[in-house]
VEXBA-948419 format. One line per 3 residues: their letters; for each residue x, y, z of C-alpha. Coordinates in nm, 2 decimals, always signed. Last residue first. Layout:
A = X:Y:Z ~ ... $
This chain:
KKK = +7.22:-1.71:-14.97 ~ +7.00:-1.46:-14.77 ~ +6.67:-1.63:-14.88 $
IVF = +6.79:-1.94:-14.76 ~ +6.85:-1.86:-14.40 ~ +6.51:-1.70:-14.39 $
IYT = +6.32:-1.98:-14.56 ~ +6.49:-2.20:-14.27 ~ +6.41:-1.98:-13.98 $
GFG = +6.06:-1.99:-14.08 ~ +6.04:-2.35:-14.09 ~ +6.21:-2.38:-13.75 $
VLS = +5.98:-2.13:-13.60 ~ +5.66:-2.32:-13.76 ~ +5.80:-2.66:-13.67 $
VGV = +5.84:-2.53:-13.29 ~ +5.48:-2.40:-13.26 ~ +5.34:-2.73:-13.43 $
ISL = +5.52:-2.95:-13.17 ~ +5.40:-2.69:-12.88 ~ +5.05:-2.73:-13.03 $
AIW = +5.07:-3.11:-13.02 ~ +5.20:-3.11:-12.65 ~ +4.92:-2.89:-12.50 $
LIT = +4.66:-3.10:-12.68 ~ +4.78:-3.40:-12.54 ~ +4.80:-3.24:-12.18 $
NNK = +4.42:-3.15:-12.23 ~ +4.32:-3.48:-12.32 ~ +4.48:-3.63:-12.00 $
SPE = +4.27:-3.40:-11.80 ~ +4.40:-3.09:-11.60 ~ +4.33:-3.14:-11.23 $
EPE = +4.05:-2.90:-11.12 ~ +4.14:-2.65:-10.84 ~ +3.97:-2.73:-10.54 $
EPE = +3.66:-2.52:-10.47 ~ +3.67:-2.34:-10.13 ~ +3.39:-2.44:-9.90 $
IPE = +3.11:-2.19:-9.83 ~ +3.01:-2.17:-9.48 ~ +2.68:-2.25:-9.36 $
EPE = +2.44:-1.95:-9.31 ~ +2.35:-1.87:-8.95 ~ +1.99:-1.91:-8.89 $
EPE = +1.79:-1.57:-8.84 ~ +1.66:-1.50:-8.52 ~ +1.27:-1.50:-8.50 $
EPD = +1.13:-1.15:-8.44 ~ +0.91:-1.12:-8.13 ~ +0.52:-1.04:-8.24 $
EAE = +0.45:-0.69:-8.17 ~ +0.17:-0.65:-7.94 ~ -0.16:-0.51:-8.09 $
QVN = -0.21:-0.15:-8.02 ~ -0.45:+0.01:-7.75 ~ -0.52:+0.38:-7.83 $
ILF = -0.65:+0.53:-7.53 ~ -0.90:+0.83:-7.52 ~ -0.95:+1.02:-7.20 $
EVT = -1.31:+1.12:-7.03 ~ -1.43:+1.33:-6.75 ~ -1.78:+1.29:-6.60 $
GEE = -2.00:+1.49:-6.37 ~ -2.32:+1.33:-6.25 ~ -2.64:+1.49:-6.11 $
GFA = -2.83:+1.28:-5.85 ~ -2.89:+1.56:-5.60 ~ -2.63:+1.48:-5.35 $
NEA = -2.36:+1.50:-5.62 ~ -2.24:+1.22:-5.83 ~ -1.87:+1.12:-5.98 $
TYR = -1.77:+0.96:-6.29 ~ -1.43:+0.89:-6.43 ~ -1.43:+0.77:-6.79 $
LTH = -1.13:+0.59:-6.97 ~ -1.22:+0.56:-7.34 ~ -1.06:+0.28:-7.54 $
IGA = -0.97:+0.31:-7.90 ~ -0.84:-0.01:-8.08 ~ -0.70:-0.33:-7.98 $
QTP = -0.85:-0.56:-7.76 ~ -0.76:-0.75:-7.44 ~ -0.67:-0.44:-7.26 $
TFA = -0.50:-0.49:-6.88 ~ -0.64:-0.28:-6.61 ~ -0.50:-0.03:-6.39 $
YTS = -0.60:+0.19:-6.09 ~ -0.77:-0.04:-5.86 ~ -0.90:+0.11:-5.49 $
DAI = -1.22:+0.03:-5.61 ~ -1.29:-0.24:-5.88 ~ -1.29:-0.10:-6.26 $
VIV = -1.60:-0.13:-6.42 ~ -1.53:-0.26:-6.79 ~ -1.76:-0.16:-7.04 $
ESN = -1.86:-0.34:-7.37 ~ -1.87:-0.10:-7.66 ~ -1.68:-0.31:-7.91 $
PQI = -1.39:-0.06:-7.90 ~ -1.38:-0.09:-7.51 ~ -1.54:+0.18:-7.29 $
VEI = -1.32:+0.17:-6.97 ~ -1.50:+0.29:-6.62 ~ -1.41:+0.47:-6.32 $
LVK = -1.65:+0.56:-6.05 ~ -1.52:+0.83:-5.82 ~ -1.59:+0.86:-5.46 $
QDA = -1.58:+1.17:-5.25 ~ -1.92:+1.13:-5.11 ~ -2.18:+1.35:-5.24 $
DDI = -1.97:+1.57:-5.49 ~ -1.95:+1.95:-5.51 ~ -1.59:+1.96:-5.61 $
LEI = -1.37:+1.65:-5.66 ~ -1.01:+1.68:-5.73 ~ -0.83:+1.36:-5.86 $
DNE = -0.45:+1.27:-5.87 ~ -0.36:+1.48:-5.54 ~ -0.32:+1.15:-5.29 $
EGG = -0.20:+0.91:-5.56 ~ -0.40:+0.58:-5.67 ~ -0.61:+0.79:-5.91 $
PFA = -0.43:+0.82:-6.22 ~ -0.38:+0.54:-6.51 ~ -0.20:+0.21:-6.53 $
FEE = -0.24:+0.00:-6.86 ~ -0.12:-0.36:-6.77 ~ +0.01:-0.52:-7.11 $
GVT = -0.20:-0.79:-7.31 ~ -0.31:-0.57:-7.58 ~ -0.08:-0.23:-7.55 $
GVT = -0.14:+0.12:-7.44 ~ -0.12:+0.47:-7.58 ~ -0.27:+0.78:-7.46 $
NVL = -0.11:+0.80:-7.11 ~ -0.31:+1.03:-6.87 ~ -0.11:+1.33:-6.71 $
RNV = -0.19:+1.38:-6.35 ~ -0.43:+1.63:-6.21 ~ -0.74:+1.45:-6.31 $
RII = -1.04:+1.72:-6.23 ~ -1.38:+1.60:-6.15 ~ -1.64:+1.86:-6.10 $
PPP = -2.00:+1.78:-5.96 ~ -2.30:+1.89:-6.16 ~ -2.45:+2.21:-6.08 $
AVE = -2.81:+2.18:-5.93 ~ -3.11:+2.13:-6.16 ~ -3.34:+2.37:-6.26 $
DFS = -3.11:+2.66:-6.34 ~ -3.23:+3.01:-6.27 ~ -2.94:+3.13:-6.06 $
EIY = -2.94:+3.47:-5.89 ~ -2.66:+3.68:-5.85 ~ -2.62:+4.00:-5.64 $
LND = -2.34:+4.23:-5.59 ~ -2.46:+4.51:-5.36 ~ -2.16:+4.74:-5.40 $
VDI = -1.85:+4.80:-5.61 ~ -1.62:+5.12:-5.60 ~ -1.36:+5.20:-5.88 $
DGT = -1.02:+5.40:-5.87 ~ -0.86:+5.26:-6.20 ~ -0.65:+5.06:-6.42 $
CAH = -0.85:+4.75:-6.40 ~ -1.14:+4.57:-6.20 ~ -1.28:+4.20:-6.20 $
LGF = -1.54:+4.02:-6.05 ~ -1.53:+3.67:-6.12 ~ -1.81:+3.38:-6.16 $
YGA = -1.81:+3.01:-6.16 ~ -1.97:+2.80:-6.44 ~ -2.25:+2.58:-6.47 $
INL = -2.15:+2.51:-6.85 ~ -2.23:+2.59:-7.20 ~ -1.93:+2.83:-7.22 $
SAR = -1.70:+2.56:-7.35 ~ -1.94:+2.47:-7.64 ~ -1.95:+2.83:-7.79 $
AYT = -2.26:+3.01:-7.91 ~ -2.30:+3.37:-7.89 ~ -2.60:+3.62:-7.89 $
LSA = -2.52:+3.96:-7.74 ~ -2.71:+4.23:-7.58 ~ -2.64:+4.60:-7.54 $
LLV = -2.79:+4.91:-7.34 ~ -3.12:+4.76:-7.21 ~ -3.22:+5.02:-6.97 $
DDV = -3.26:+4.94:-6.60 ~ -2.99:+5.17:-6.48 ~ -2.75:+5.00:-6.73 $
YIQ = -2.86:+4.68:-6.86 ~ -2.71:+4.40:-7.05 ~ -2.86:+4.11:-7.21 $
YLA = -2.68:+3.80:-7.28 ~ -2.84:+3.54:-7.50 ~ -2.70:+3.19:-7.51 $
ENS = -2.60:+2.95:-7.76 ~ -2.46:+2.58:-7.70 ~ -2.70:+2.43:-7.95 $
NAT = -2.98:+2.67:-8.07 ~ -3.30:+2.70:-7.88 ~ -3.12:+3.00:-7.67 $
NEV = -2.98:+2.99:-7.33 ~ -3.04:+3.26:-7.07 ~ -2.82:+3.50:-6.94 $
HVR = -2.91:+3.85:-6.77 ~ -2.65:+4.10:-6.71 ~ -2.72:+4.40:-6.46 $
VNF = -2.54:+4.73:-6.40 ~ -2.67:+4.96:-6.17 ~ -2.44:+5.29:-6.17 $
WRS = -2.31:+5.54:-5.93 ~ -2.15:+5.86:-6.02 ~ -1.81:+5.91:-5.92 $
QIQ = -1.71:+6.01:-6.29 ~ -1.99:+5.95:-6.55 ~ -2.13:+6.31:-6.51 $
ETP = -2.50:+6.38:-6.50 ~ -2.55:+6.44:-6.15 ~ -2.25:+6.66:-6.16 $
DIP = -2.40:+6.90:-6.42 ~ -2.10:+7.08:-6.57 ~ -2.16:+7.46:-6.56 $
ESE = -2.34:+7.63:-6.85 ~ -2.23:+7.79:-7.17 ~ -2.04:+7.50:-7.37 $
PYI = -2.20:+7.20:-7.18 ~ -1.98:+6.93:-7.14 ~ -2.09:+6.62:-7.32 $
YEI = -2.23:+6.33:-7.13 ~ -2.21:+6.00:-7.30 ~ -2.39:+5.66:-7.24 $
VRD = -2.26:+5.40:-7.47 ~ -2.35:+5.03:-7.58 ~ -2.62:+5.18:-7.82 $
GVL = -2.73:+4.84:-7.93 ~ -2.63:+4.50:-8.05 ~ -2.29:+4.35:-7.95 $
LDD = -2.13:+4.09:-8.20 ~ -1.86:+4.37:-8.30 ~ -1.76:+4.40:-7.93 $
LDT = -1.69:+4.04:-7.91 ~ -1.30:+4.06:-7.85 ~ -1.14:+3.72:-7.81 $
TSL = -0.88:+3.67:-7.54 ~ -0.57:+3.48:-7.53 ~ -0.36:+3.27:-7.28 $
SGG = -0.58:+2.97:-7.34 ~ -0.92:+3.17:-7.40 ~ -1.12:+3.43:-7.24 $
RLA = -1.42:+3.58:-7.42 ~ -1.48:+3.93:-7.46 ~ -1.73:+4.21:-7.40 $
HVV = -1.76:+4.58:-7.38 ~ -2.03:+4.83:-7.27 ~ -1.89:+5.21:-7.27 $
LAE = -1.93:+5.49:-7.02 ~ -1.85:+5.82:-7.14 ~ -1.72:+6.16:-7.02 $
GVI = -1.72:+6.49:-7.20 ~ -1.51:+6.76:-7.40 ~ -1.16:+6.68:-7.30 $
QDE = -0.93:+6.83:-7.59 ~ -0.71:+6.61:-7.78 ~ -0.75:+6.87:-8.09 $
SNK = -0.98:+6.65:-8.25 ~ -1.20:+6.63:-7.98 ~ -1.18:+6.41:-7.67 $
IYK = -1.42:+6.20:-7.47 ~ -1.30:+6.08:-7.12 ~ -1.31:+5.73:-7.00 $
TRF = -1.52:+5.48:-6.82 ~ -1.53:+5.09:-6.93 ~ -1.80:+4.87:-6.80 $
YVM = -1.73:+4.50:-6.88 ~ -1.89:+4.18:-7.00 ~ -1.67:+3.89:-6.95 $
LGT = -1.74:+3.54:-7.10 ~ -1.55:+3.25:-6.96 ~ -1.29:+2.98:-7.02 $
GGN = -0.91:+3.04:-6.90 ~ -0.61:+3.24:-6.90 ~ -0.72:+3.57:-7.00 $
YRI = -1.03:+3.60:-6.74 ~ -0.77:+3.50:-6.47 ~ -0.80:+3.15:-6.28 $
DRY = -0.90:+3.04:-5.96 ~ -1.25:+2.96:-6.05 ~ -1.18:+2.72:-6.32 $
EKR = -1.46:+2.65:-6.61 ~ -1.58:+3.02:-6.59 ~ -1.94:+3.06:-6.69 $
MNI = -1.96:+3.45:-6.62 ~ -1.68:+3.72:-6.59 ~ -1.81:+4.04:-6.42 $
GVW = -1.66:+4.35:-6.52 ~ -1.50:+4.69:-6.41 ~ -1.31:+4.93:-6.62 $
ADK = -1.08:+5.25:-6.60 ~ -0.95:+5.41:-6.94 ~ -0.81:+5.71:-6.73 $
LDH = -1.16:+5.82:-6.61 ~ -1.12:+5.85:-6.27 ~ -1.35:+5.81:-5.96 $
SRF = -1.55:+5.51:-6.12 ~ -1.89:+5.43:-5.96 ~ -2.05:+5.05:-5.93 $
DFE = -2.37:+4.89:-5.81 ~ -2.41:+4.52:-5.89 ~ -2.60:+4.27:-6.09 $
VEF = -2.62:+3.93:-6.21 ~ -2.89:+3.70:-6.36 ~ -2.88:+3.32:-6.42 $
ENA = -2.84:+3.04:-6.67 ~ -2.54:+2.82:-6.63 ~ -2.47:+2.87:-6.24 $
RFN = -2.18:+2.83:-6.00 ~ -2.11:+2.92:-5.66 ~ -1.83:+2.83:-5.43 $
TPS = -1.57:+3.10:-5.33 ~ -1.72:+3.40:-5.50 ~ -1.45:+3.51:-5.71 $
MYF = -1.20:+3.81:-5.68 ~ -0.99:+3.98:-5.95 ~ -0.75:+4.26:-6.00 $
FSS = -0.63:+4.39:-6.31 ~ -0.31:+4.51:-6.49 ~ -0.15:+4.84:-6.33 $
DYD = -0.29:+5.12:-6.15 ~ -0.53:+4.98:-5.90 ~ -0.79:+5.11:-5.65 $
MNV = -1.06:+4.85:-5.61 ~ -1.31:+4.99:-5.34 ~ -1.53:+4.77:-5.17 $
FQN = -1.86:+4.90:-5.01 ~ -1.99:+5.01:-4.66 ~ -2.28:+5.23:-4.64 $
NDE = -2.31:+5.47:-4.32 ~ -2.26:+5.78:-4.52 ~ -1.94:+5.65:-4.67 $
VQI = -1.75:+5.35:-4.55 ~ -1.48:+5.14:-4.71 ~ -1.36:+4.79:-4.75 $
TAV = -1.04:+4.76:-4.93 ~ -0.90:+4.59:-5.24 ~ -0.60:+4.66:-5.40 $
DNI = -0.31:+4.60:-5.16 ~ -0.30:+4.22:-5.26 ~ -0.40:+4.03:-5.55 $
DTP = -0.22:+4.15:-5.84 ~ +0.04:+3.88:-5.88 ~ +0.02:+3.53:-5.73 $
NQN = +0.35:+3.31:-5.68 ~ +0.24:+3.01:-5.54 ~ -0.10:+2.97:-5.73 $
TGS = -0.36:+2.76:-5.59 ~ -0.34:+2.89:-5.24 ~ -0.69:+3.01:-5.22 $
WGD = -0.59:+3.37:-5.15 ~ -0.34:+3.38:-5.44 ~ -0.57:+3.21:-5.71 $
NTW = -0.88:+3.42:-5.60 ~ -1.12:+3.41:-5.30 ~ -1.43:+3.57:-5.17 $
VSK = -1.68:+3.44:-4.91 ~ -1.44:+3.29:-4.67 ~ -1.17:+3.54:-4.78 $
FSD = -1.38:+3.82:-4.65 ~ -1.43:+3.64:-4.31 ~ -1.07:+3.56:-4.30 $
QNE = -0.99:+3.95:-4.32 ~ -0.62:+4.08:-4.38 ~ -0.69:+4.03:-4.74 $
VKG = -0.96:+4.26:-4.76 ~ -0.75:+4.56:-4.66 ~ -0.95:+4.82:-4.45 $
TQY = -1.31:+4.86:-4.30 ~ -1.41:+4.55:-4.12 ~ -1.66:+4.32:-4.31 $
AEF = -2.03:+4.23:-4.27 ~ -2.16:+4.55:-4.48 ~ -2.00:+4.43:-4.79 $
DDS = -2.33:+4.40:-4.98 ~ -2.29:+4.05:-5.07 ~ -2.52:+3.85:-5.27 $
FIK = -2.51:+3.46:-5.40 ~ -2.86:+3.32:-5.48 ~ -2.93:+2.97:-5.61 $
DWT = -2.80:+2.78:-5.30 ~ -2.88:+2.41:-5.32 ~ -3.19:+2.21:-5.23 $
PNE = -3.22:+1.89:-5.08 ~ -3.48:+1.66:-5.18 ~ -3.52:+1.36:-4.94 $
DAQ = -3.51:+1.62:-4.65 ~ -3.79:+1.80:-4.80 ~ -3.97:+1.47:-4.85 $
VSL = -3.93:+1.42:-4.47 ~ -4.05:+1.76:-4.38 ~ -4.35:+1.70:-4.60 $
SFI = -4.44:+1.35:-4.41 ~ -4.40:+1.55:-4.08 ~ -4.63:+1.82:-4.17 $
LVI = -4.90:+1.57:-4.32 ~ -4.87:+1.33:-4.02 ~ -4.92:+1.64:-3.78 $
CLT = -5.21:+1.76:-4.00 ~ -5.40:+1.39:-3.97 ~ -5.36:+1.38:-3.62 $
LGF = -5.49:+1.73:-3.56 ~ -5.81:+1.63:-3.77 ~ -5.84:+1.29:-3.62 $
AII = -5.85:+1.48:-3.27 ~ -6.12:+1.71:-3.40 ~ -6.34:+1.44:-3.54 $
KKM = -6.27:+1.23:-3.21 ~ -6.39:+1.57:-3.01 ~ -6.69:+1.59:-3.23 $
């Protein structure tokens, strides 16, 4: 009996050990980001390193040496023993992003309230390719919630509204997607004419819970965005775009208002970890020549930026026009093409989960021009010597002269006789 018990204990220990080893061999990644803002000191967030280790933007990260709209906006405040972040801003807009959280399919939610209704809004930008960039300067799709007064035809305030909007970021431009939103989109409170205003029904200074659920559809690069306010589906958006079908960053944005945000929570539904990101920060030439060395970025310190890779190593390959692949040796950043045609320069990195990230550039390799042979100089043309008059010509001229003299003499004779 004791041997059986001992064997059982030994088997349990072996199983536990093997499971722990297997867990180590299959690492996990952070699939949840949350912040209730309780861990910080009250006051300006830009003065707190603990805050900037969780949240960042183009100014705090140092990406932009001349950032705008990042300081003197957000503060940690407390009310009824509850801390939250307040964004009080009367200009363009303020944003901040989780320092390192990306997802493709997910759900994001937060609580917010707006203290004024001067057309203020708060929003979440999703699937951003670049973390440290504003929504109107890069990729991403933003759902935002605008709070404003309702006015009648005489420009009198008769109520309050919360309106759902959506737009897609682009290269220094934005695309309004409101026309594609399906649903009511609006929560309104019209002031009663014969009763006092009910503060619990007002939009102003009322806490709302907003939630955006994002999942891909069966169509290529298409996703369904479902937008809830206080657990009521207020709007949905079906939208397809290749640049949005990525494991992207998030950004919390606020504009032209006095807005509180609390309990931000993001949960990723992705089954694989976000792939590593490779950014080539120096221009890649697009034209090469057969037989001549072609150099590409990688040799200088800041040529290549790697995010979420396993070992800070990059595999560089060249795919030739005949589909043969040249693997570039480590610490080598040039090759000599032997074929004319379109070549693909590919950088590849791998993360700890075996997921790969790539970036590619096309190179048009042309044949070398044959050197022109110098033209042989033309031989100088010798001037022609004048021909000597022949004897026959001389006799002819003498005969003609005699005939001419004879005619003149005969004419003179006739003229003289007639005068006599």
